[in-house]
C-alpha positions, -999 to +999 in steps of 0.1 A: +000+000+000+028+024+009+047+019-024+014+022-044+004+054-027+038+069-035+030+063-072-004+079-070-036+081-050-050+047-040-087+049-048-098+013-040-086-021-028-095-055-043-107-086-025-071-097-022-048-075-002-023-071-030-048-057-055-050-019-054-065+007-078-042+037-082-056+066-103-037+095-116-042+121-143-005+119-149+002+094-177+034+082-160+016+064-131+022+029-146+059+035-149+060+047-112+041+016-101+064-007-120+094+011-105+078+006-070+076-032-077+042-037-093+041-071-111+010-063-131-005-030-141-038-026-160-062+002-169-082+012-138-114+009-158-109-028-158-105-029-120-141-042-116-128-076-128-105-076-097-134-070-073-125-034-066 
């Protein structure tokens, strides 16, 4: 959670504790998430599939 929130504002959490939705108007958020250690990054509009 800490690493994700440094990449951008966390707007939701999924059913599993490792699924977080980070939204940002900055187009660089995916790169920041990967740099913070994210293994998988997808468009936040698809987050409903993760239960967020």
